[in-house]
One Martini backbone bead per residue (centre of mass of N, CA, C, O) as a GRO file, in nm:
protein
  176
    1MET     BB    1  -1.932  -0.215   2.659
    2ARG     BB    2  -1.905   0.082   2.742
    3ASP     BB    3  -1.620   0.053   2.866
    4VAL     BB    4  -1.475  -0.024   2.609
    5ILE     BB    5  -1.550   0.234   2.452
    6LYS     BB    6  -1.424   0.426   2.653
    7ASP     BB    7  -1.133   0.316   2.639
    8ALA     BB    8  -1.099   0.353   2.333
    9PHE     BB    9  -1.150   0.660   2.333
   10THR     BB   10  -0.926   0.733   2.528
   11ALA     BB   11  -0.690   0.624   2.353
   12ILE     BB   12  -0.743   0.820   2.115
   13GLU     BB   13  -0.738   1.088   2.271
   14ALA     BB   14  -0.443   1.055   2.377
   15GLN     BB   15  -0.303   1.059   2.105
   16TYR     BB   16  -0.399   1.355   2.024
   17GLN     BB   17  -0.262   1.466   2.315
   18ASN     BB   18   0.019   1.330   2.361
   19GLN     BB   19  -0.043   1.082   2.523
   20GLU     BB   20  -0.067   0.805   2.681
   21ALA     BB   21  -0.174   0.517   2.571
   22ILE     BB   22  -0.380   0.255   2.576
   23THR     BB   23  -0.297  -0.072   2.617
   24GLY     BB   24  -0.472  -0.358   2.498
   25VAL     BB   25  -0.692  -0.201   2.337
   26PRO     BB   26  -0.923  -0.208   2.130
   27SER     BB   27  -0.979  -0.068   1.809
   28GLY     BB   28  -1.193   0.203   1.691
   29PHE     BB   29  -1.514   0.364   1.609
   30ILE     BB   30  -1.675   0.660   1.719
   31ASP     BB   31  -1.904   0.886   1.755
   32LEU     BB   32  -2.040   1.162   1.917
   33ASP     BB   33  -2.299   0.958   1.993
   34GLU     BB   34  -2.167   0.669   2.060
   35ILE     BB   35  -2.151   0.526   1.787
   36ILE     BB   36  -2.066   0.247   1.633
   37ARG     BB   37  -1.861   0.219   1.334
   38VAL     BB   38  -1.603   0.054   1.448
   39GLN     BB   39  -1.505  -0.212   1.575
   40PRO     BB   40  -1.311  -0.308   1.857
   41MET     BB   41  -1.045  -0.511   1.680
   42TYR     BB   42  -0.785  -0.344   1.680
   43ASP     BB   43  -0.464  -0.246   1.758
   44SER     BB   44  -0.485  -0.028   1.521
   45VAL     BB   45  -0.553   0.307   1.389
   46GLY     BB   46  -0.591   0.537   1.162
   47HIS     BB   47  -0.649   0.769   0.920
   48PHE     BB   48  -0.874   0.914   0.726
   49ILE     BB   49  -0.842   0.875   0.360
   50ASP     BB   50  -1.063   0.877   0.129
   51GLY     BB   51  -1.238   0.653   0.317
   52SER     BB   52  -0.965   0.535   0.447
   53CYS     BB   53  -0.776   0.295   0.662
   54LEU     BB   54  -0.538   0.185   0.864
   55VAL     BB   55  -0.473  -0.144   1.004
   56THR     BB   56  -0.408  -0.348   1.297
   57LYS     BB   57  -0.341  -0.711   1.331
   58ASP     BB   58  -0.110  -0.900   1.454
   59LYS     BB   59   0.113  -0.711   1.290
   60LEU     BB   60  -0.091  -0.650   1.063
   61ILE     BB   61  -0.207  -0.506   0.751
   62GLY     BB   62  -0.487  -0.292   0.663
   63VAL     BB   63  -0.812  -0.193   0.513
   64ILE     BB   64  -1.070   0.044   0.575
   65ASP     BB   65  -1.374   0.176   0.589
   66GLN     BB   66  -1.616   0.383   0.739
   67LYS     BB   67  -1.794   0.104   0.800
   68GLY     BB   68  -1.563  -0.139   0.848
   69LYS     BB   69  -1.481  -0.245   0.587
   70GLU     BB   70  -1.276  -0.465   0.438
   71ILE     BB   71  -1.054  -0.418   0.179
   72ILE     BB   72  -0.798  -0.511   0.346
   73SER     BB   73  -0.671  -0.755   0.499
   74PRO     BB   74  -0.475  -0.827   0.781
   75LYS     BB   75  -0.171  -0.963   0.598
   76TYR     BB   76   0.045  -0.734   0.592
   77ASN     BB   77   0.356  -0.567   0.639
   78HIS     BB   78   0.288  -0.362   0.398
   79ILE     BB   79   0.133  -0.030   0.331
   80ILE     BB   80   0.093   0.183   0.036
   81ARG     BB   81  -0.040   0.470  -0.055
   82LEU     BB   82  -0.147   0.581  -0.361
   83SER     BB   83  -0.251   0.832  -0.586
   84ASN     BB   84  -0.433   0.598  -0.758
   85ASN     BB   85  -0.595   0.418  -0.545
   86THR     BB   86  -0.358   0.238  -0.447
   87TYR     BB   87  -0.172  -0.054  -0.318
   88LYS     BB   88   0.127  -0.116  -0.172
   89ILE     BB   89   0.244  -0.449  -0.109
   90SER     BB   90   0.369  -0.671   0.163
   91ILE     BB   91   0.501  -1.016   0.183
   92ASN     BB   92   0.780  -1.151   0.275
   93GLY     BB   93   0.938  -0.924   0.076
   94LYS     BB   94   0.695  -0.899  -0.122
   95TRP     BB   95   0.559  -0.723  -0.406
   96GLY     BB   96   0.249  -0.541  -0.470
   97LEU     BB   97  -0.100  -0.485  -0.596
   98ILE     BB   98  -0.389  -0.291  -0.491
   99GLY     BB   99  -0.693  -0.192  -0.524
  100GLU     BB  100  -0.947   0.014  -0.402
  101ASN     BB  101  -1.140  -0.272  -0.374
  102GLY     BB  102  -0.915  -0.521  -0.319
  103GLU     BB  103  -0.784  -0.597  -0.575
  104LEU     BB  104  -0.559  -0.804  -0.728
  105ILE     BB  105  -0.311  -0.704  -0.955
  106ILE     BB  106  -0.026  -0.766  -0.809
  107HIS     BB  107   0.154  -1.002  -0.711
  108PRO     BB  108   0.358  -1.083  -0.433
  109LYS     BB  109   0.684  -1.133  -0.618
  110TYR     BB  110   0.860  -0.882  -0.564
  111ASP     BB  111   1.152  -0.713  -0.455
  112LEU     BB  112   1.046  -0.478  -0.653
  113LEU     BB  113   0.822  -0.177  -0.650
  114LYS     BB  114   0.841   0.100  -0.870
  115THR     BB  115   0.732   0.410  -0.897
  116THR     BB  116   0.671   0.646  -1.179
  117GLY     BB  117   0.381   0.794  -1.255
  118GLN     BB  118   0.308   0.648  -1.568
  119GLY     BB  119   0.155   0.349  -1.528
  120TYR     BB  120   0.421   0.214  -1.411
  121TYR     BB  121   0.660  -0.043  -1.310
  122ILE     BB  122   0.941  -0.129  -1.144
  123VAL     BB  123   1.091  -0.453  -1.149
  124LYS     BB  124   1.214  -0.722  -0.920
  125ARG     BB  125   1.362  -1.052  -0.994
  126ASN     BB  126   1.624  -1.239  -0.949
  127ASN     BB  127   1.811  -0.976  -1.029
  128LEU     BB  128   1.582  -0.873  -1.230
  129TYR     BB  129   1.457  -0.637  -1.465
  130GLY     BB  130   1.141  -0.455  -1.518
  131SER     BB  131   0.797  -0.409  -1.645
  132ILE     BB  132   0.473  -0.293  -1.520
  133SER     BB  133   0.153  -0.235  -1.515
  134GLU     BB  134  -0.122  -0.118  -1.335
  135LYS     BB  135  -0.271  -0.397  -1.461
  136GLY     BB  136  -0.037  -0.639  -1.484
  137ILE     BB  137   0.132  -0.584  -1.746
  138ASN     BB  138   0.380  -0.680  -1.929
  139GLN     BB  139   0.652  -0.478  -2.085
  140ILE     BB  140   0.925  -0.550  -1.948
  141PRO     BB  141   1.127  -0.789  -1.919
  142LEU     BB  142   1.309  -0.999  -1.696
  143LEU     BB  143   1.650  -0.911  -1.824
  144TYR     BB  144   1.780  -0.691  -1.643
  145ASP     BB  145   2.025  -0.543  -1.432
  146TYR     BB  146   1.889  -0.246  -1.482
  147ILE     BB  147   1.633  -0.003  -1.374
  148ASP     BB  148   1.544   0.341  -1.436
  149PHE     BB  149   1.384   0.661  -1.351
  150ASN     BB  150   1.330   0.977  -1.515
  151ARG     BB  151   1.103   1.218  -1.447
  152GLU     BB  152   1.185   1.466  -1.617
  153ALA     BB  153   1.259   1.292  -1.896
  154LYS     BB  154   1.103   1.025  -1.925
  155THR     BB  155   1.321   0.794  -1.864
  156LEU     BB  156   1.515   0.504  -1.918
  157LEU     BB  157   1.749   0.302  -1.751
  158ILE     BB  158   1.927   0.050  -1.920
  159LYS     BB  159   2.098  -0.251  -1.800
  160GLU     BB  160   2.335  -0.462  -1.984
  161GLY     BB  161   2.574  -0.537  -1.832
  162SER     BB  162   2.809  -0.295  -1.948
  163LYS     BB  163   2.571  -0.163  -2.068
  164GLU     BB  164   2.416   0.156  -2.148
  165LYS     BB  165   2.074   0.237  -2.190
  166TRP     BB  166   1.865   0.463  -2.342
  167ALA     BB  167   1.507   0.522  -2.292
  168LEU     BB  168   1.220   0.639  -2.450
  169ILE     BB  169   0.925   0.660  -2.262
  170MET     BB  170   0.595   0.647  -2.363
  171LYS     BB  171   0.285   0.588  -2.262
  172THR     BB  172   0.167   0.508  -2.551
  173HIS     BB  173   0.388   0.255  -2.570
  174LEU     BB  174   0.236   0.128  -2.336
  175ALA     BB  175   0.077  -0.112  -2.193
  176ASN     BB  176  -0.278  -0.117  -2.059
   0.00000   0.00000   0.00000
């Protein structure tokens, strides 16, 4: 076991020194006292940010905490950490949202899940656009040909057919 830990540590150390890393060795974390903190069971591990890090296993991505507990099991094709301690996830080309404790907030069923930074997301499914809150509540139904968000003006551009309508959306008017 000590050799496996030493090989895993050498692989991590090589990555930090921009050397060629050892491939085919499971990755995990040990501390400076050589105590295993995260078992070497992942194909790769990222850097800890705010107590969690991305891991890959069998080409799928997940998230673990500093104790090695899986917050999100490695079953997604993409995971993007958002500033509000949530994770934008995709599986088979469909996007959804997972909370900081691993709870599924928005099922991965959208072709697009675009962050506005205002507590809601622009979503697209079956070539129609709408909006959904960060709690998974539908706000604007999937009826429109296009929706985009202007961060500076905090407005939505909503397109229906050949008409373009501008809508001023204030956070207090959106369902949370």
